[in-house]
Every structure is written in C-alpha cells, then in structure tokens.
C-alpha positions in Angstrom: 273.3 329.2 174.2 275.8 328.1 176.9 276.6 324.4 177.0 279.0 322.0 178.6 281.7 323.4 176.2 281.8 326.8 177.8 285.3 328.1 178.5 284.1 329.4 181.9 284.0 325.8 183.2 286.6 323.1 183.2 285.8 319.4 182.7 288.5 316.7 183.0 288.4 312.9 182.8 288.9 311.0 186.1 292.4 309.6 186.3 291.0 306.3 187.5 287.9 305.5 185.5 287.8 308.2 182.9 284.4 309.6 183.9 283.9 313.4 183.4 284.8 315.5 186.4 283.7 319.1 186.9 286.7 321.0 188.4 287.6 324.7 188.7 290.3 326.5 186.8 292.4 326.6 190.0 294.4 323.7 191.5 292.7 321.4 194.0 291.5 318.0 194.9 288.3 316.6 193.4 286.5 313.3 194.2 285.0 311.4 191.3 281.3 310.8 191.7 281.6 307.4 189.9 284.5 305.6 191.4 285.2 307.9 194.4 288.8 308.3 193.4 290.5 311.6 194.5 292.0 313.6 191.6 294.7 316.2 192.2 294.3 318.9 189.6 296.7 321.7 188.8 296.0 325.2 187.6 294.6 325.4 184.0 297.4 326.7 181.7 296.4 327.8 178.2 299.9 328.0 176.7 303.2 326.5 177.4 306.1 328.9 176.5 308.8 327.0 174.6 306.6 323.9 174.0 307.4 321.8 170.9 305.3 322.9 168.0 304.9 326.5 169.2 306.2 328.5 166.2 305.9 332.2 165.5 304.7 332.5 162.0 304.2 336.3 161.8 307.3 336.8 159.7 306.3 334.1 157.2 304.4 335.4 154.1 301.1 333.7 153.3 302.4 332.4 149.9 305.4 330.9 151.6 303.2 329.3 154.3 300.9 327.7 151.8 303.9 326.4 149.8 305.2 324.8 153.0 301.8 323.2 153.7 301.6 321.9 150.1 305.0 320.2 150.5 303.5 318.2 153.5 300.4 317.3 151.5 302.2 314.5 149.7 303.2 312.8 153.0 301.0 310.0 154.4 299.6 310.7 157.9 300.9 307.7 159.9 298.8 306.2 162.7 300.7 304.7 165.7 301.0 300.9 165.6 298.1 299.1 167.1 295.5 301.7 166.3 294.7 300.6 162.7 291.8 298.4 163.7 290.0 301.5 165.1 290.2 303.3 161.7 289.1 300.6 159.3 285.4 301.0 159.7 283.2 304.0 160.0 282.0 303.2 163.5 283.6 301.8 166.6 281.8 298.7 167.9 281.1 298.6 171.7 284.0 296.2 172.2 286.4 298.4 170.3 285.2 301.5 172.0 285.8 300.0 175.4 289.3 298.8 174.4 290.2 302.2 172.9 289.1 304.0 176.1 291.2 301.7 178.2 294.2 302.3 175.9 293.5 306.1 176.3 293.6 305.8 180.1 296.8 303.8 180.0 298.5 306.3 177.6 297.4 309.2 179.8 298.9 307.6 182.9 302.1 306.9 181.1 302.4 310.5 179.9 301.8 311.8 183.4 304.9 310.0 184.5 307.0 311.4 181.7 306.6 309.0 178.8 308.1 309.4 175.4 306.8 311.4 172.4 305.5 308.2 171.0 303.2 307.8 173.9 302.1 311.4 173.6 301.3 310.8 169.9 299.4 307.7 170.8 297.2 309.6 173.3 296.6 312.3 170.7 295.4 309.8 168.1 293.2 307.9 170.6 291.6 311.2 171.6 290.8 312.0 167.9 289.3 308.6 167.5 287.2 308.5 170.6 286.0 312.1 170.9 283.3 311.9 168.1 281.8 308.8 169.6 281.1 310.2 173.1 278.3 312.3 174.6 279.0 316.0 174.9 280.2 316.1 178.5 282.5 313.0 178.1 283.8 314.4 174.8 284.7 317.7 176.5 286.4 315.9 179.4 288.5 313.7 177.0 289.6 316.6 174.8 290.4 319.0 177.6 292.3 316.4 179.6 294.5 315.6 176.6 295.0 319.3 175.8 296.3 320.0 179.3 298.6 317.0 179.3 300.1 316.8 175.8 303.4 318.6 175.6 303.3 319.3 171.8 301.6 322.6 171.0 300.6 321.4 167.6 298.6 318.5 169.1 297.0 320.8 171.6 295.9 323.2 168.9 294.3 320.4 166.9 292.3 319.2 169.9 291.2 322.8 170.7 289.9 322.9 167.1 288.0 319.7 167.7 286.6 321.2 170.9 285.4 324.2 169.0 283.8 322.0 166.4 282.0 320.0 169.0 280.8 323.2 170.6 279.3 324.4 167.3 277.5 321.1 166.8 276.1 321.5 170.3 274.9 325.0 169.4 277.4 327.0 171.4 279.0 329.2 168.9 280.4 331.6 171.5 282.3 328.7 173.2 283.6 327.6 169.9 285.0 331.1 169.2 286.6 331.1 172.6 288.4 327.9 172.0 289.5 329.0 168.5 290.9 332.2 169.9 293.6 330.1 171.6 294.7 328.6 168.2 297.3 330.1 165.8 295.3 330.7 162.6 298.5 330.6 160.5 300.4 327.4 161.5 303.1 325.8 159.5 302.0 322.2 160.1 299.4 320.9 157.7 297.5 318.9 160.4 297.1 322.0 162.5 296.2 324.2 159.6 293.6 321.7 158.3 292.0 321.3 161.8 291.8 325.1 162.1 290.2 325.5 158.6 287.6 322.8 159.4 286.7 324.2 162.8 286.6 327.8 161.6 284.4 326.8 158.7 281.9 325.2 161.1 281.8 328.4 163.1 281.3 330.6 160.0 278.6 328.2 158.7 276.8 328.5 162.1 276.8 332.3 161.7 275.6 332.1 158.1 278.8 333.4 156.6 279.0 331.0 153.7 281.2 333.2 151.4 283.7 333.2 154.3 283.6 329.4 154.4 284.6 329.3 150.7 287.3 331.8 151.3 288.9 329.6 154.0 288.4 326.3 152.3 288.7 327.4 148.7 286.1 327.4 145.9 287.5 324.1 144.5 289.3 321.1 145.7 293.0 321.9 145.7 292.7 325.6 146.2 294.2 325.1 149.6 296.1 322.0 150.9 293.9 319.8 153.1 295.2 316.7 155.0 293.7 313.6 153.4 292.2 312.4 156.7 289.9 315.5 156.7 289.3 315.8 153.0 285.7 314.5 153.0 284.7 316.8 155.8 286.2 319.8 153.9 284.3 318.7 150.7 281.0 318.6 152.6 281.6 322.0 154.2 282.6 323.5 150.8 279.6 322.0 149.0 277.4 323.2 151.8 278.6 326.8 151.4 278.2 326.5 147.6 274.6 325.2 148.0 273.8 328.1 150.4 275.2 330.7 148.0 273.1 329.6 145.0 275.6 327.3 143.5 273.7 324.0 143.9 274.7 322.5 140.5 278.3 323.2 141.2 278.0 321.8 144.7 276.4 318.7 143.4 279.1 318.2 140.7 281.9 318.6 143.3 280.3 316.2 145.7 279.6 313.7 142.9 283.3 313.8 141.8 284.4 313.0 145.4 281.8 310.3 145.9 282.7 308.4 142.8 286.4 308.5 143.8 285.8 307.4 147.4 283.4 304.4 148.0 283.6 304.8 151.8 282.6 308.5 151.5 279.5 307.3 149.7 278.8 305.1 152.7 279.2 308.0 155.0 276.7 310.1 153.0 274.2 307.3 153.1 274.6 307.0 156.9 274.3 310.7 157.4 271.1 310.9 155.3 269.6 308.1 157.5 270.8 309.5 160.8 268.9 312.8 160.7 271.8 314.6 162.2 271.5 318.2 163.5 271.9 320.7 160.7 273.2 318.2 158.1 275.8 319.5 155.6 274.6 320.3 152.1 271.5 318.1 152.4 270.1 318.9 148.9 273.4 318.1 147.1 273.9 315.0 149.3 270.4 313.7 148.5 270.7 314.4 144.8 274.2 313.1 144.3 273.6 310.0 146.5 270.7 309.1 144.2 272.6 309.9 141.1 275.8 308.1 142.0 273.8 305.0 142.9 271.8 305.3 139.6 275.1 305.2 137.8 276.2 302.2 139.7 272.8 300.6 139.1 273.5 300.8 135.3 276.4 298.5 135.9 275.2 295.9 138.4 271.5 296.2 139.4 269.3 293.7 137.5 267.4 295.5 134.8 264.9 293.0 133.4 263.7 289.4 133.9 263.6 288.4 130.3 266.3 285.9 130.9 264.5 284.3 133.7 261.2 284.1 131.8 262.9 282.8 128.7 264.7 280.2 130.9 261.4 279.1 132.3 259.9 278.5 128.8 263.0 276.9 127.6 263.2 274.6 130.6 259.5 273.7 130.2 260.0 273.0 126.4 263.1 270.8 126.9 261.4 269.1 129.9 258.4 268.2 127.8 260.5 266.8 125.0 262.4 264.7 127.5 259.2 263.6 129.0 257.9 262.0 125.8 261.3 260.7 124.7 261.8 259.0 128.1 258.4 257.4 127.9 259.3 255.6 124.7 262.9 254.8 125.5 262.9 253.8 129.2 259.6 252.2 129.5 260.4 249.2 127.2 263.7 248.8 128.8 262.2 248.7 132.3 259.0 246.8 131.7 259.4 245.2 128.3 257.9 245.9 125.0 254.7 244.2 125.8 253.9 246.8 128.5 254.4 249.7 126.1 250.8 249.8 125.0 249.2 249.2 128.4 246.5 251.5 129.6 243.7 253.2 127.7 244.5 253.8 124.1 247.9 252.3 124.6 249.4 255.3 126.3 250.5 253.8 129.6 254.2 254.9 129.2 253.2 258.4 128.4 250.7 258.6 131.3 253.2 257.4 133.9 256.1 259.5 132.7 253.8 262.6 132.6 253.3 262.2 136.3 257.0 261.7 137.0 258.3 264.5 134.8 255.5 266.7 135.7 256.5 266.5 139.4 260.1 267.2 138.5 259.1 270.2 136.4 256.9 271.5 139.2 260.0 271.8 141.5 262.0 273.3 138.7 259.4 275.9 138.1 259.3 276.7 141.8 263.0 277.3 141.8 262.6 279.5 138.7 259.8 281.5 140.3 261.9 281.9 143.5 264.7 283.2 141.4 262.5 285.6 139.6 261.0 286.9 142.9 264.5 287.4 144.2 265.4 289.4 141.2 262.2 291.5 141.6 263.1 292.3 145.2 266.7 293.3 144.2 265.3 295.6 141.5 262.4 297.1 143.4 263.4 296.9 147.1 267.1 296.0 147.2 269.0 297.7 150.1 272.0 299.8 148.9 275.0 298.8 151.0 278.6 297.7 150.8 280.5 294.6 151.4 284.0 294.7 152.8 286.6 292.4 151.4 288.8 291.3 154.2 291.2 289.1 152.1 291.5 288.2 148.5 293.6 285.4 146.9 293.8 284.7 143.2 294.2 281.5 141.3 294.3 280.7 137.5 291.5 278.7 136.1 292.5 277.0 132.8 289.8 276.2 130.3 290.1 274.5 126.9 290.8 277.7 125.0 291.4 280.3 127.6 292.6 281.1 131.1 290.7 283.2 133.7 291.4 284.5 137.2 289.3 283.4 140.1 289.4 285.5 143.3 288.7 283.6 146.5 287.4 286.2 148.9 286.6 286.5 152.6 284.0 289.2 152.9 282.0 291.0 155.6 278.4 291.8 154.8 276.2 294.2 156.6 272.5 293.7 156.3 269.3 294.2 158.3 270.0 290.9 160.0 273.4 292.1 161.2 277.1 291.7 160.3 278.2 288.4 158.9 281.5 287.0 157.6 281.6 284.5 154.7 283.7 283.1 151.9 282.9 283.5 148.3 284.6 283.7 144.9 284.3 285.8 141.7 285.9 285.2 138.3 287.2 288.4 136.7 290.5 289.7 135.3 290.3 293.0 137.3 292.2 292.7 140.6 290.1 292.5 143.8 291.8 294.1 146.8 290.8 294.4 150.5 288.4 297.3 150.8 284.8 298.4 150.3 282.6 297.6 147.3 279.0 298.6 146.6 276.3 296.0 146.5 272.5 295.6 146.6 271.1 293.2 149.1 267.8 291.4 149.1 265.9 292.6 152.2 264.5 289.1 152.8 267.4 286.9 151.8 270.8 288.5 152.4 272.4 285.7 150.5 270.7 287.1 147.4 272.8 290.1 146.5 274.5 291.8 143.6 278.0 293.1 144.1 280.0 295.0 141.5 283.7 294.6 142.1 284.6 297.1 139.4 283.9 300.2 141.5 287.0 302.2 142.5 287.4 301.2 146.1 288.5 302.8 149.4 291.4 300.6 150.6 290.8 298.9 153.9 294.1 300.0 155.3 
C-alpha cells in the first residue's frame, strides 16, 4: 500500500512556516499553500561523498564491530542544552510542541547559512523529538528536510531509519525497505546501529519474520548492544517476536524484568494499552505483565482491608460513650451546681443533656469515619493506577524523644481524571526520595485521596 512515505515522492517542510510541501526530486521553486512563501529547492541527493560519519566498514569483522559498539554502550547519550524539558515526560504538551517546532525552524535556518556542528546536532535531536508527535505527512516533511540538510551521515542514517519505521507503522512496508536500502546495515556508531536494528525489526515484524527479529535484536537483553534511549522499544520488539514464536512465558518474564526496573516504561505500557494503537507490540505479554507488576505493587501499597477503620469506629464509639457519661457527672455540677444534678425525670438531667451534646459530636465523627472507609473502598475496588512525578525533594531531620527520622518535603505533579495538578506534600521515611516517577493509586472521585509508594525503583526525572 503506497502512502505519503513513498520514495517516489518528495515532501519537505516550508522554510517559512514549516508546513509540508510536495516538491519534485529535481530543483525548482515551490509556493507554500499555507503561507504563500516561495521555497527554492535543490536536487535531491541521497549521499554526500566525504560527509562526516560516512565510514566504510566492509573490512571490519562483525566481532570487532560489535566490540566497538559495546565500548560506546557505557557512554551517556547527551542531549543539547535547552532540550531537556522536552524529554522529561512521555508526551509533549501543546505549548511545548509549538515551542519545539519553532526551535526546529530556527535551527534549520541557522544550518542553511552554515552554522556549527552544535546547531546541526540540535536540529537532529529536535527532529527525533518532534517526528513521533506529528501526522504522517508532517512527519515525512520534517524528517526528509532534516535528512537533506544535515551534513553528518550518521545523523542522516538515523533519520532514514525513523522514516522507515514511520512507513511501516503507516502500512507501507515497500517504502520502509526503500529508505532502509540507503542505510549502512553495519555502522560503527552505536546510535546508528541501534536505529537500524529497530527499524529493520519493524520491517521484519510487518512481514511476519519473527525469528529474524530475534536474530537482529538478540534473544535476550545484552546479546547485542542497544543505546539506552531505545532500550524499551527494543524490549517490546524482542518480546513481541518471542510471543509470536510460541515463547509467551519467556516474553512475559523478559518484559516483567524491564518493567520492574523502569517505572516510566510501565507508564508507557499502560498508555499503549489504553490507546488502541495499530498492531500493538506483544499485546498478550503486555496485558499479562502490566496486571502482574501492578499486583506486585498492590501487595506493598494498595489498601487490603478495612478492619482498622471498623475497629477505629467501634473504639471511637466506646471511648465517646464513656466520655459522655463521665462528662455528665463531672461538668454538670461545675456548670450548674450540685442541686441541678438530679433535675429531670428520675434525676437524669445531666445524662440526658450530655447525651444530646456528645451524640451530635459522635454523629460527625462517625460521618468522617464512614467517609474514610468509603474512600478506602474506592481505592481498593476502583482506584486508578497512575504515577506521581516528584519535581523536587528536600529532607529534614525530625527528632523525637527516643529516635530521629527523616521527613521529605516534596513538590509533586499528579495526573488524574481531573487534569494535571502541582502540590506540596511530605512523607517520613529513611529511604531517600529523588525527583522522578513513582506509582500510585488515585481515588477516581477525590484525587486528594491516593496511595503512593515511594519505595518503587524510579525512573529519574533527568
């Protein structure tokens, strides 16, 4: 099925507004249908002889190549300064998306006038950030424009891989194979190698060649080096291939291992299961492990019973009744004199009046207890599984009579059905709390009623 990703066409982003522009493979002038700006387009060039990052690897053995890639695996993939905010969450807000697109246009114009490598790197990263958020035609225009402009062949190959992946998702396997044909399948740069493995795996999966997916990604994590930024995608592709080759238990175990290690990956699985995406990866393993991992977390922080609340209600009622009668015989003579103690029928005036006073107070106490019990019931039966994001955490020592504890004053961001809210809270525990993502269960009616377990291994916020 031919789509907007076909190699027989050419789609670039307008230099002025960034809108997709259908152009030919030859040089020419093209007017943007959105802003009416005229765009001068040069011939399409698929390769740049002598470009940085263009390395002939035919003389390098596969063992040596893999060893070189493993040596890069320990290095942290640095994001250009100023782009960190676009990477902290799983989704770009409308405001961040607009700002990122404007930065992309600015970086593109700077590169067209001969900017430095730093500006080229910035354009590359912005393209990776923005492409997955755009509709197919805009995604194609963004990627192809960056490919034609970036001077580094490594960057260009990574973006071709992303184009191939987008074509597969759109159902155009033929276009994906055309884009991948322009990529060196044996690069020496880990970023390029990982991008190729991911894109090629998507193509092989679309063709039903699941054993080939395992051959290119490895049967287990660590068989081949994968850049950390793409690790979760590689895990899903590997588990999907295992699931489709009759290895569901092994796929589920591998996915579970990754989910328990990466809280934000668990969030991504939850979002994917709710989104109904086209041809979801390893749906059976995802569903099973999502439920199992949350059940394991439930054992640690979801309310299990309401015995404490019920016992509290009875205890409060008993103590309240005792106080009622004691107060009747102590306070009444003080307030009204001993002569008034025996007023009323059968001399029970003090008890009668205090019964009304304390009965009213107990009524409101019981209402509060019932409200608490109902909140716990909602958490247990209908609580929404989500995450809170700790934005900042400051500790202080709290000294008691016989011990010292640590109180963490937190600023958190909570996502619920009522939207995103920021608030301050505190928790007392010896385990350090750092900025990042923590699992929680939220009352669907009252978001303030929630249970957060700060003991889960977290995904750092930055």
